[in-house]
C-alpha positions as CSV (number, residue, x, y, z in Angstrom):
1,M,0.0,0.0,0.0
2,D,1.3,3.5,-0.9
3,Y,1.2,6.2,1.7
4,E,1.4,9.9,1.2
5,I,4.8,11.3,2.2
6,K,4.2,14.6,4.0
7,T,6.7,17.4,4.3
8,Q,7.2,20.0,6.9
9,G,10.4,22.1,6.5
10,K,13.3,19.7,6.2
11,F,11.2,16.7,7.5
12,N,9.6,14.1,5.3
13,F,7.3,11.6,7.1
14,I,4.3,9.4,6.9
15,E,1.4,10.1,9.3
16,E,-1.7,7.8,9.2
17,G,-4.6,7.5,11.7
18,E,-5.6,9.4,14.8
19,G,-4.8,9.0,18.5
20,E,-1.6,9.0,20.6
21,P,1.3,9.1,18.2
22,L,3.2,5.9,17.6
23,V,6.5,7.1,16.1
24,L,8.5,4.3,14.3
25,L,12.3,4.6,13.7
26,H,13.8,2.3,11.1
27,G,17.2,0.7,11.1
28,L,20.3,1.1,8.9
29,F,18.9,-0.7,5.9
30,G,15.4,0.2,6.9
31,A,12.6,1.2,4.6
32,L,8.9,2.1,4.9
33,S,8.0,-1.4,3.8
34,N,9.5,-2.7,7.1
35,F,6.5,-1.2,8.9
36,S,3.6,-1.8,6.4
37,H,1.8,-4.3,8.6
38,M,2.2,-2.0,11.6
39,I,0.8,1.0,9.8
40,E,-2.3,-1.0,8.6
41,Y,-3.0,-2.4,12.1
42,F,-2.2,0.6,14.4
43,R,-3.7,3.4,12.3
44,Q,-7.0,2.1,13.7
45,Y,-5.9,3.1,17.2
46,N,-3.0,5.5,16.9
47,K,-1.5,8.2,14.8
48,V,1.2,6.2,13.2
49,V,4.2,8.3,12.2
50,I,7.4,7.3,10.4
51,P,10.0,10.0,9.9
52,M,12.4,9.4,7.0
53,L,15.7,9.3,8.9
54,P,18.3,11.2,6.9
55,L,20.8,8.4,7.0
56,Y,22.6,9.6,3.8
57,D,21.9,13.3,4.0
58,L,23.6,14.5,7.2
59,N,27.1,16.0,6.8
60,I,29.8,13.5,7.8
61,L,30.3,15.0,11.2
62,E,26.6,14.6,12.0
63,T,26.4,11.1,10.5
64,S,26.2,9.4,13.9
65,V,23.7,7.9,16.3
66,G,23.8,11.3,18.1
67,G,23.2,13.2,14.9
68,L,20.1,11.1,14.1
69,A,18.8,11.5,17.7
70,K,19.1,15.3,17.3
71,Y,17.0,15.0,14.1
72,V,14.3,13.0,15.8
73,H,14.2,15.5,18.7
74,K,13.7,18.4,16.2
75,F,11.1,16.4,14.3
76,I,9.0,15.6,17.4
77,E,9.3,19.2,18.5
78,A,8.3,20.6,15.1
79,R,5.2,18.4,14.9
80,G,4.2,19.2,18.5
81,Y,3.4,15.6,19.4
82,K,2.4,14.7,23.0
83,N,2.2,11.3,24.7
84,V,4.4,9.7,22.1
85,H,5.0,5.9,22.0
86,L,8.5,5.7,20.4
87,L,9.5,2.5,18.7
88,G,12.9,1.7,17.2
89,N,14.1,-1.3,15.3
90,S,17.9,-2.1,15.2
91,L,19.7,1.3,14.8
92,G,16.4,3.0,15.2
93,G,16.2,1.7,18.7
94,H,19.6,3.0,19.5
95,V,18.6,6.4,18.1
96,A,15.4,6.4,20.3
97,L,17.5,5.6,23.4
98,V,20.1,8.4,22.8
99,Y,17.3,10.9,22.1
100,L,15.5,9.9,25.4
101,L,18.7,10.0,27.4
102,K,19.6,13.5,26.0
103,H,16.0,14.8,26.4
104,P,14.5,13.3,29.6
105,E,11.8,16.1,29.4
106,A,10.7,14.9,25.9
107,P,6.9,14.1,25.5
108,I,7.6,10.3,25.4
109,K,5.0,8.1,27.1
110,S,6.6,4.7,26.4
111,L,9.5,3.2,24.6
112,I,9.5,0.0,22.4
113,L,12.7,-1.6,21.3
114,T,13.0,-4.5,18.9
115,G,16.4,-5.9,17.9
116,S,18.0,-2.6,19.1
117,S,21.6,-1.8,19.0
118,G,23.2,0.2,21.9
119,L,24.7,-2.7,23.8
120,F,26.1,-5.2,21.3
121,E,25.4,-6.0,17.7
122,N,26.9,-8.2,14.9
123,G,26.3,-5.3,12.5
124,M,28.3,-6.2,9.5
125,G,29.8,-9.4,10.8
126,E,33.5,-9.5,9.8
127,T,33.1,-7.6,6.6
128,Y,31.6,-4.4,5.3
129,P,29.3,-4.3,2.2
130,K,31.0,-5.1,-1.1
131,R,29.9,-3.0,-4.0
132,G,28.5,-5.0,-6.9
133,D,28.3,-8.3,-5.0
134,Y,24.6,-9.2,-5.2
135,E,25.1,-12.6,-3.6
136,Y,26.8,-11.1,-0.6
137,I,23.9,-8.7,0.0
138,R,21.3,-11.5,-0.5
139,K,23.0,-13.6,2.2
140,K,23.2,-10.6,4.5
141,A,19.5,-9.9,4.0
142,E,18.6,-13.6,4.6
143,L,20.6,-13.6,7.9
144,T,18.3,-10.9,9.2
145,F,15.4,-13.4,9.4
146,Y,14.8,-16.8,10.8
147,D,13.0,-17.7,7.6
148,P,15.3,-16.6,4.7
149,K,12.3,-16.4,2.4
150,I,11.3,-13.1,4.1
151,A,14.3,-11.6,2.3
152,T,12.3,-11.1,-1.0
153,K,14.0,-10.1,-4.2
154,E,12.4,-6.6,-3.8
155,L,14.1,-6.3,-0.3
156,V,17.5,-7.5,-1.6
157,D,17.2,-5.2,-4.6
158,E,16.6,-2.3,-2.2
159,M,19.7,-3.1,-0.1
160,F,21.8,-3.7,-3.2
161,E,20.8,-0.3,-4.6
162,I,22.1,1.3,-1.4
163,V,25.4,-0.5,-1.2
164,N,26.1,0.2,-4.8
165,N,26.3,3.9,-4.2
166,R,29.7,4.8,-2.9
167,L,28.6,7.8,-0.8
168,K,25.8,5.8,0.8
169,V,28.3,3.0,1.7
170,I,30.5,5.5,3.4
171,K,27.6,6.8,5.4
172,I,26.5,3.3,6.3
173,I,29.9,2.4,7.6
174,T,30.2,5.7,9.5
175,L,26.8,5.0,11.2
176,A,27.6,1.4,11.9
177,K,30.9,2.4,13.6
178,S,29.2,5.1,15.5
179,A,26.7,2.6,16.8
180,I,29.4,0.2,17.9
181,R,31.3,3.0,19.7
182,H,28.3,4.4,21.4
183,N,27.6,1.8,24.1
184,L,24.8,2.9,26.4
185,G,25.2,0.3,29.2
186,D,26.0,2.8,32.0
187,E,23.2,5.2,31.1
188,L,20.2,2.9,30.6
189,K,19.3,3.1,34.3
190,D,18.1,6.7,33.6
191,I,15.3,5.7,31.3
192,Q,12.1,6.4,33.1
193,Q,9.5,5.4,30.6
194,P,7.7,2.0,30.6
195,T,9.7,0.0,28.1
196,L,8.6,-3.0,26.0
197,L,11.4,-5.2,24.5
198,I,10.3,-7.4,21.7
199,W,13.0,-9.8,20.6
200,G,13.3,-12.6,18.1
201,Q,14.6,-15.8,19.8
202,N,16.7,-16.4,16.7
203,D,18.1,-12.9,16.2
204,T,21.7,-13.3,15.1
205,V,22.4,-9.6,14.8
206,T,21.4,-8.6,18.4
207,P,20.9,-12.0,20.0
208,P,18.3,-12.6,22.7
209,M,20.9,-12.1,25.4
210,V,21.0,-8.5,24.3
211,G,17.3,-8.2,25.0
212,E,17.9,-9.8,28.4
213,E,20.6,-7.3,29.2
214,F,18.3,-4.3,28.2
215,K,15.7,-5.8,30.5
216,K,18.2,-5.9,33.4
217,L,19.4,-2.3,32.8
218,I,16.2,-0.4,32.0
219,P,14.3,-0.1,35.2
220,N,10.6,-0.2,34.1
221,S,11.0,-2.8,31.3
222,E,9.5,-6.1,30.1
223,L,10.8,-8.5,27.6
224,Q,8.8,-10.6,25.1
225,L,10.7,-13.2,23.2
226,I,9.3,-14.6,20.0
227,D,10.3,-18.1,18.8
228,K,11.3,-18.8,15.2
229,C,12.0,-15.1,14.6
230,G,15.0,-13.1,13.7
231,H,16.1,-9.4,13.8
232,A,12.9,-7.7,12.5
233,P,9.9,-9.3,14.3
234,M,7.5,-6.6,12.9
235,M,8.2,-8.0,9.4
236,E,8.7,-11.7,10.1
237,V,5.8,-12.3,12.6
238,P,3.6,-9.2,12.2
239,E,0.5,-10.6,13.8
240,E,2.2,-11.8,16.9
241,F,4.3,-8.5,17.1
242,N,1.2,-6.3,16.7
243,K,-0.7,-8.3,19.4
244,I,2.1,-8.0,21.9
245,L,2.5,-4.2,21.2
246,H,-1.2,-3.6,21.2
247,A,-1.6,-5.2,24.7
248,F,1.2,-3.1,26.0
249,L,-0.3,0.2,24.6
250,E,-3.7,-0.7,25.9
251,K,-2.3,-1.2,29.4
252,L,-0.8,2.3,29.2
253,K,-3.9,4.0,27.9
254,F,-5.1,5.4,31.1
255,Q,-1.8,6.2,32.6
256,P,-0.6,9.8,32.4
257,A,2.8,10.4,30.7
258,S,5.7,10.6,33.1
């Protein structure tokens, strides 16, 4: 399904539905298609918002987890959202955490992390993307999921197009290195918001032990593990993912934002 991409100043985003904003942050190779099941389901209950993160458009000094967190801060401020449920997958989770830690006063009601970096990740494995090597990219895409069939040709083509662009590859490597350097272990105790951790039991990028560690370090958090599922549960097992998230949001409905 195609969604209208809205623009406000330098921000491009999708906004569907009404209710408390559910803001979704994608990962390093993320695309809108990652969240299509979520948009369709949650637009019935929430205002579903996906800002297009400027992964390739920030100047090289700002191309970092911190630079993206600053962008999210300005976006949420510009849109005037209140009582926001902030969800991040992979690098998007890391960006959400850095934003929250830098802006404890932000209007964030809850945090949802799925396959988030910030503690440990096997980002690129031992190697970085090879330009022109379609097979390499296909294997990387398949490793994201428990069921390799989820890595459709369309998805692999999307990733291949990115890594075939020299400037984009430089930005991806810069962001991946920034994520590895920016470990949040010591700071997570300061996260005040109720936090839901949804993790694939078969995630090889941020294994389940990473979810366990987040649960240990974030005070008001709960962990839901999904069996036969990899690094992107919202794509691989959308029905189960949406059910877990919906139950969490329903529970918070009548609680005021902290």
